[in-house]
C-alpha positions as CSV (number, residue, x, y, z in Angstrom):
1,M,-85.4,139.9,19.1
2,D,-85.3,138.7,15.4
3,F,-85.6,140.4,12.0
4,F,-87.9,138.8,9.4
5,D,-88.6,139.6,5.8
6,R,-90.0,136.2,5.2
7,P,-92.7,134.0,6.8
8,V,-91.8,132.5,10.2
9,T,-91.8,128.8,10.7
10,W,-93.7,126.9,13.4
11,G,-90.4,126.2,15.1
12,E,-89.7,129.9,15.3
13,I,-93.3,130.6,16.6
14,D,-92.8,127.9,19.3
15,N,-89.4,129.5,20.2
16,F,-91.1,132.9,20.6
17,R,-93.7,131.3,22.9
18,K,-91.0,129.8,25.1
19,I,-89.2,133.1,25.4
20,Y,-92.1,135.7,25.5
21,G,-95.3,133.7,26.3
22,D,-98.4,134.2,24.2
23,Y,-97.9,138.0,23.5
24,L,-95.1,139.1,21.1
25,K,-94.1,142.7,20.5
26,L,-93.7,143.6,16.8
27,T,-92.0,146.5,15.1
28,V,-93.0,146.7,11.5
29,D,-91.8,148.5,8.4
30,I,-95.1,148.8,6.5
31,E,-93.4,149.6,3.1
32,K,-90.5,147.1,3.1
33,K,-92.8,144.5,4.5
34,C,-90.5,143.3,7.2
35,L,-90.6,143.2,11.0
36,V,-88.7,142.7,14.2
37,A,-90.3,140.3,16.6
38,G,-89.6,140.2,20.3
39,G,-87.6,142.4,22.6
40,E,-88.6,144.6,25.5
41,L,-89.2,147.8,23.7
42,H,-90.5,148.7,20.3
43,A,-87.6,151.2,20.1
44,D,-85.2,148.3,20.1
45,G,-87.0,146.8,17.1
46,E,-86.9,150.2,15.4
47,K,-83.2,150.4,15.8
48,L,-82.7,147.0,14.1
49,L,-85.0,148.1,11.3
50,F,-83.0,151.3,10.8
51,E,-79.9,149.0,10.5
52,N,-81.7,147.2,7.7
53,G,-82.4,150.4,5.8
54,S,-85.9,151.3,7.0
55,R,-87.2,154.9,7.2
56,Q,-88.8,156.1,10.5
57,D,-92.0,157.2,8.9
58,N,-92.6,153.6,7.8
59,I,-92.0,152.0,11.2
60,W,-95.0,151.2,13.4
61,G,-95.4,149.1,16.5
62,G,-97.9,146.7,17.9
63,G,-98.0,143.0,18.8
64,I,-99.7,139.7,18.3
65,N,-101.2,137.2,20.7
66,L,-99.8,133.9,19.4
67,K,-102.6,131.9,21.1
68,D,-105.6,133.9,20.1
69,K,-104.1,135.2,16.8
70,L,-105.2,138.7,17.7
71,I,-103.1,141.6,16.2
72,D,-103.0,145.0,17.9
73,A,-101.5,148.2,16.6
74,T,-100.6,149.8,19.9
75,A,-97.2,151.2,20.9
76,V,-95.6,154.3,22.4
77,L,-93.6,154.3,19.2
78,N,-96.8,155.1,17.2
79,I,-97.2,158.6,18.8
80,R,-96.2,160.7,15.9
81,P,-98.1,164.0,15.8
82,R,-96.3,165.3,12.7
83,L,-97.8,162.3,10.8
84,G,-101.2,162.9,12.3
85,N,-100.9,160.1,14.8
86,D,-101.3,161.5,18.3
87,N,-102.3,158.2,19.9
88,L,-100.7,154.8,20.9
89,E,-102.9,153.2,18.2
90,I,-102.2,153.5,14.5
91,L,-105.1,155.8,13.6
92,D,-104.7,156.1,9.8
93,P,-106.8,153.3,8.3
94,E,-104.3,152.7,5.4
95,R,-101.2,152.5,7.7
96,R,-103.1,150.2,10.1
97,K,-104.2,148.0,7.2
98,K,-100.6,147.7,5.9
99,F,-99.4,146.9,9.4
100,I,-101.9,144.1,9.8
101,E,-101.2,142.8,6.3
102,V,-97.4,142.5,7.0
103,V,-98.0,140.8,10.3
104,R,-100.4,138.3,8.8
105,E,-98.1,137.6,5.9
106,I,-95.0,137.0,8.1
107,F,-97.0,135.0,10.7
108,Q,-99.2,133.2,8.1
109,E,-98.5,129.8,9.8
110,L,-100.8,130.8,12.6
111,W,-103.7,130.8,10.2
112,N,-102.8,127.7,8.2
Protein backbone atom coordinates (compact mmCIF):
# COMPACT_ATOMS: atom_id res chain seq x y z
CA MET A 1 0.00 0.00 0.00
CA ASP A 2 1.54 3.29 -1.13
CA PHE A 3 0.55 6.98 -0.98
CA PHE A 4 0.91 9.08 -4.14
CA ASP A 5 0.43 12.77 -4.79
CA ARG A 6 2.46 12.61 -8.00
CA PRO A 7 2.43 10.47 -11.13
CA VAL A 8 3.63 6.89 -10.66
CA THR A 9 6.54 5.55 -12.69
CA TRP A 10 6.58 2.48 -14.93
CA GLY A 11 8.75 0.80 -12.32
CA GLU A 12 6.09 1.39 -9.66
CA ILE A 13 3.37 0.10 -11.99
CA ASP A 14 5.41 -3.05 -12.66
CA ASN A 15 5.91 -3.52 -8.94
CA PHE A 16 2.14 -3.25 -8.36
CA ARG A 17 1.58 -5.91 -11.04
CA LYS A 18 4.01 -8.26 -9.29
CA ILE A 19 2.28 -7.79 -5.93
CA TYR A 20 -1.41 -7.41 -6.90
CA GLY A 21 -1.74 -8.74 -10.43
CA ASP A 22 -3.69 -6.75 -13.01
CA TYR A 23 -6.26 -5.24 -10.61
CA LEU A 24 -5.22 -2.57 -8.11
CA LYS A 25 -7.47 -1.14 -5.38
CA LEU A 26 -7.38 2.64 -5.09
CA THR A 27 -8.54 4.98 -2.35
CA VAL A 28 -8.65 8.55 -3.63
CA ASP A 29 -8.93 12.01 -2.11
CA ILE A 30 -10.75 13.81 -4.91
CA GLU A 31 -9.97 17.30 -3.53
CA LYS A 32 -6.30 16.94 -2.56
CA LYS A 33 -5.73 14.89 -5.75
CA CYS A 34 -3.83 12.10 -4.08
CA LEU A 35 -4.43 8.39 -3.61
CA VAL A 36 -3.41 5.21 -1.89
CA ALA A 37 -2.75 2.27 -4.19
CA GLY A 38 -2.87 -1.34 -3.10
CA GLY A 39 -3.80 -3.02 0.13
CA GLU A 40 -6.56 -5.47 0.92
CA LEU A 41 -9.25 -3.01 2.03
CA HIS A 42 -10.14 0.48 0.89
CA ALA A 43 -10.50 1.29 4.60
CA ASP A 44 -6.73 0.75 4.98
CA GLY A 45 -6.14 3.34 2.26
CA GLU A 46 -8.64 5.66 3.92
CA LYS A 47 -6.65 5.46 7.17
CA LEU A 48 -3.45 6.42 5.37
CA LEU A 49 -5.20 9.34 3.66
CA PHE A 50 -6.49 10.54 7.06
CA GLU A 51 -2.89 10.49 8.28
CA ASN A 52 -2.02 12.77 5.34
CA GLY A 53 -4.73 15.31 6.22
CA SER A 54 -7.65 14.13 4.07
CA ARG A 55 -11.28 14.64 5.06
CA GLN A 56 -13.65 11.66 4.94
CA ASP A 57 -16.17 13.35 2.63
CA ASN A 58 -13.45 13.65 -0.03
CA ILE A 59 -12.29 10.02 0.10
CA TRP A 60 -13.72 7.54 -2.40
CA GLY A 61 -12.78 4.03 -3.46
CA GLY A 62 -12.42 2.04 -6.62
CA GLY A 63 -9.71 0.43 -8.66
CA ILE A 64 -7.87 0.16 -11.92
CA ASN A 65 -7.14 -2.76 -14.20
CA LEU A 66 -3.50 -2.19 -15.06
CA LYS A 67 -3.71 -4.36 -18.18
CA ASP A 68 -6.93 -3.03 -19.72
CA LYS A 69 -6.59 0.51 -18.24
CA LEU A 70 -10.18 0.36 -17.02
CA ILE A 71 -11.05 2.46 -13.97
CA ASP A 72 -13.96 1.54 -11.73
CA ALA A 73 -15.50 3.57 -8.93
CA THR A 74 -16.85 0.70 -6.82
CA ALA A 75 -16.11 0.12 -3.14
CA VAL A 76 -17.96 -0.57 0.11
CA LEU A 77 -16.29 2.63 1.29
CA ASN A 78 -18.51 4.56 -1.14
CA ILE A 79 -21.75 3.73 0.68
CA ARG A 80 -22.46 7.12 2.26
CA PRO A 81 -26.20 7.79 2.51
CA ARG A 82 -25.67 11.16 4.22
CA LEU A 83 -23.85 12.30 1.07
CA GLY A 84 -26.55 10.85 -1.20
CA ASN A 85 -24.49 7.80 -2.13
CA ASP A 86 -26.37 4.66 -1.10
CA ASN A 87 -24.50 2.42 -3.53
CA LEU A 88 -21.09 0.80 -3.97
CA GLU A 89 -20.63 2.95 -7.08
CA ILE A 90 -19.90 6.68 -6.90
CA LEU A 91 -23.28 7.95 -8.09
CA ASP A 92 -22.70 11.71 -8.17
CA PRO A 93 -21.40 12.52 -11.68
CA GLU A 94 -19.09 15.31 -10.44
CA ARG A 95 -17.49 13.17 -7.71
CA ARG A 96 -17.11 10.27 -10.14
CA LYS A 97 -15.50 12.57 -12.72
CA LYS A 98 -13.03 13.91 -10.13
CA PHE A 99 -12.22 10.36 -8.99
CA ILE A 100 -11.42 9.26 -12.55
CA GLU A 101 -9.41 12.44 -13.25
CA VAL A 102 -7.19 11.88 -10.21
CA VAL A 103 -6.60 8.24 -11.14
CA ARG A 104 -5.78 9.14 -14.76
CA GLU A 105 -3.43 11.90 -13.62
CA ILE A 106 -1.51 9.71 -11.19
CA PHE A 107 -1.46 6.67 -13.51
CA GLN A 108 -0.83 8.74 -16.66
CA GLU A 109 2.06 6.45 -17.70
CA LEU A 110 -0.54 3.80 -18.64
CA TRP A 111 -1.86 6.06 -21.41
CA ASN A 112 1.50 7.36 -22.67
